[in-house]
C-alpha positions in Angstrom: 1.3 -25.4 -16.3 -2.3 -26.3 -15.4 -4.3 -23.6 -13.5 -7.7 -23.9 -11.9 -10.5 -21.6 -10.8 -13.2 -22.6 -8.3 -16.6 -21.1 -7.8 -18.4 -22.3 -4.6 -22.2 -22.1 -4.1 -24.3 -22.9 -1.1 -23.6 -23.9 2.5 -20.5 -23.9 4.8 -20.1 -27.6 4.0 -19.4 -26.7 0.4 -16.9 -24.1 1.5 -15.1 -26.8 3.5 -15.1 -29.2 0.6 -13.7 -26.5 -1.7 -10.8 -26.3 0.8 -10.3 -30.0 0.3 -10.2 -29.6 -3.5 -7.7 -26.8 -3.1 -5.4 -29.1 -1.0 -5.6 -32.0 -3.5 -4.9 -29.9 -6.5 -2.1 -28.0 -4.7 -0.5 -31.3 -3.8 -0.9 -32.4 -7.4 1.1 -29.4 -8.7 -2.0 -27.7 -10.2 -2.0 -24.0 -9.5 -4.8 -22.0 -8.0 -5.9 -18.9 -10.0 -8.1 -16.0 -9.0 -8.6 -15.1 -12.7 -11.1 -17.3 -14.5 -9.7 -16.1 -17.9 -6.3 -17.5 -17.1 -7.5 -20.9 -15.8 -7.5 -24.3 -17.6 -9.9 -26.0 -15.2 -13.1 -24.3 -14.1 -14.7 -25.9 -11.0 -18.3 -25.3 -9.9 -19.0 -26.6 -6.4 -22.7 -26.6 -6.6 -25.9 -26.5 -4.4 -29.3 -27.9 -5.2 -31.4 -26.2 -2.5 -33.1 -24.0 -5.1 -33.8 -24.6 -8.7 -32.6 -21.1 -9.6 -29.1 -21.9 -8.2 -28.9 -24.9 -10.5 -30.1 -22.8 -13.4 -27.4 -20.2 -12.5 -24.7 -22.8 -12.8 -25.7 -23.7 -16.4 -26.0 -20.0 -17.2 -22.4 -19.5 -16.0 -21.3 -22.5 -18.1 -22.9 -21.3 -21.3 -21.5 -17.8 -20.9 -18.1 -19.2 -20.0 -17.9 -21.4 -23.0 -18.8 -18.6 -25.4 -16.1 -16.3 -24.0 -13.6 -19.1 -23.9 -13.8 -19.5 -27.7 -12.9 -15.8 -28.0 -10.5 -15.2 -25.1 -8.9 -18.5 -24.3 -9.0 -22.2 -25.2 -8.7 -25.7 -23.8 -10.8 -25.2 -20.7 -12.0 -28.1 -18.7 -15.4 -27.7 -16.9 -15.8 -29.8 -13.8 -19.0 -29.9 -11.6 -19.0 -31.3 -8.1 -21.3 -31.7 -5.1 -25.0 -31.5 -4.7 -26.0 -31.3 -8.3 -24.1 -34.5 -9.1 -25.5 -38.0 -8.7 -22.7 -40.1 -10.1 -19.1 -39.5 -11.0 -18.5 -39.7 -14.7 -17.1 -38.2 -18.0 -18.4 -36.4 -21.0 -19.0 -39.0 -23.7 -16.1 -37.6 -25.7 -13.7 -39.1 -23.2 -15.4 -42.5 -23.4 -15.3 -45.4 -25.8 -18.1 -45.3 -28.4 -19.7 -48.5 -27.2 -20.5 -47.2 -23.7 -24.2 -47.1 -23.2 -25.9 -44.4 -21.1 -27.9 -45.3 -18.1 -29.5 -42.4 -16.3 -28.6 -42.2 -12.6 -31.8 -41.3 -10.8 -30.3 -41.5 -7.3 -26.8 -41.2 -5.7 -24.5 -44.0 -7.0 -20.9 -44.7 -6.0 -18.3 -46.3 -8.2 -16.9 -49.6 -7.1 -13.5 -49.2 -8.8 -11.8 -47.2 -11.5 -13.5 -49.0 -14.4 -17.0 -47.8 -13.2 -15.9 -44.2 -13.6 -16.1 -44.5 -17.4 -19.8 -43.6 -17.8 -21.9 -40.5 -18.5 -24.9 -41.6 -16.5 -25.3 -38.4 -14.5 -28.4 -36.4 -15.2 -26.3 -33.3 -15.9 -24.7 -34.4 -19.1 -27.9 -34.2 -21.3 -28.4 -30.7 -20.0 -25.0 -29.5 -21.3 -22.5 -31.0 -23.6 -19.9 -28.5 -22.3 -19.4 -30.3 -19.0 -16.2 -32.4 -19.1 -16.7 -34.4 -16.0 -18.8 -34.5 -12.8 -17.4 -35.7 -9.5 -18.7 -36.7 -6.1 -16.0 -35.6 -3.6 -16.5 -38.7 -1.4 -14.7 -40.5 -4.2 -11.7 -38.3 -3.8 -9.3 -41.2 -4.4 -10.3 -41.2 -8.1 -9.8 -37.4 -8.7 -6.2 -37.4 -10.0 -6.9 -40.5 -12.0 -9.8 -38.6 -13.7 -7.5 -35.6 -14.4 -4.8 -37.9 -15.7 -7.3 -39.5 -18.2 -8.4 -36.0 -19.4 -4.9 -34.6 -19.9 -3.2 -37.8 -21.0 -0.4 -37.3 -18.6 0.3 -38.5 -15.0 -1.3 -36.3 -12.4 0.4 -37.1 -9.1 -1.6 -39.3 -6.7 -1.0 -39.3 -3.0 -2.1 -42.0 -0.6 -3.5 -39.3 1.8 -6.3 -38.7 -0.8 -7.8 -42.1 -0.5 -10.2 -41.2 2.2 -12.5 -38.2 2.1 -12.6 -37.6 5.9 -8.8 -37.9 6.1 -8.1 -35.4 3.3 -6.7 -32.1 4.7 -8.2 -28.7 3.9 -6.3 -25.7 2.6 -7.7 -23.0 4.8 -9.2 -20.1 2.7 -9.3 -17.9 5.8 -6.4 -18.0 8.3 -8.7 -16.6 11.0 -11.4 -19.2 10.6 -11.2 -23.0 10.5 -14.1 -25.2 9.5 -13.8 -28.7 11.0 -15.9 -31.5 9.5 -17.2 -33.8 12.2 -19.5 -35.9 10.1 -20.7 -36.3 6.5 -24.3 -36.2 5.5 -27.4 -37.2 7.5 -29.9 -40.0 8.1 -32.8 -38.0 9.5 -34.7 -37.1 6.3 -36.4 -34.0 7.8 -39.2 -32.7 5.6 -37.5 -29.4 4.9 -34.0 -30.7 4.2 -32.4 -31.8 1.0 -29.1 -33.1 2.5 -29.9 -36.8 2.7 -30.9 -36.7 -1.0 -27.8 -34.9 -2.2 -25.1 -36.2 0.2 -26.4 -39.6 1.2 -25.9 -41.6 4.4 -24.3 -40.4 7.6 -20.6 -41.2 8.4 -19.1 -39.8 11.6 -15.4 -39.0 12.2 -13.6 -40.5 15.2 -13.4 -38.2 18.2 -9.7 -38.3 18.2 -9.5 -37.1 14.6 -11.9 -34.2 15.3 -9.8 -33.0 18.3 -6.6 -33.4 16.4 
């Protein structure tokens, strides 16, 4: 049985996206765990507003990997959101003839074959990261997990669109409703357009529903 643990950093948008991840994994028969020591998949939902927050993520990864060798084995480390430029794999999951091309800005995959890269800037910083994932590409998530585990992880058609993916509410008294993704304004004090890209709005009927 595969179990996962998720650590969320940053804004309320990241909290909402973690709820989407919870729903996808639940529907894929992957079990949520509140104990990192009993988890097979460790997810870091990251924030890039401050450098020290990025450094903290790598600190967690290094400490986690050291403890894993003593306490438990076969963990998968997955990083998502603002620290990620391009969805991709650690090179150990790729063919040897794949050449690295550094992703300097946000890049989206055109189809499944483009996932087999390790172009993201995070891979040279730590060889302990198994894969990085931009959640807008939610339709590829169970495909990625299937490739890592060499077994079929169930894929549902509802996961093909980020805005249509349901959230598993972490708090029954509070509901975060996503009305748009990202922003086009490029305010001088704001990092969102550089980490989440161009604005896409939901239909009014979907928001109300």
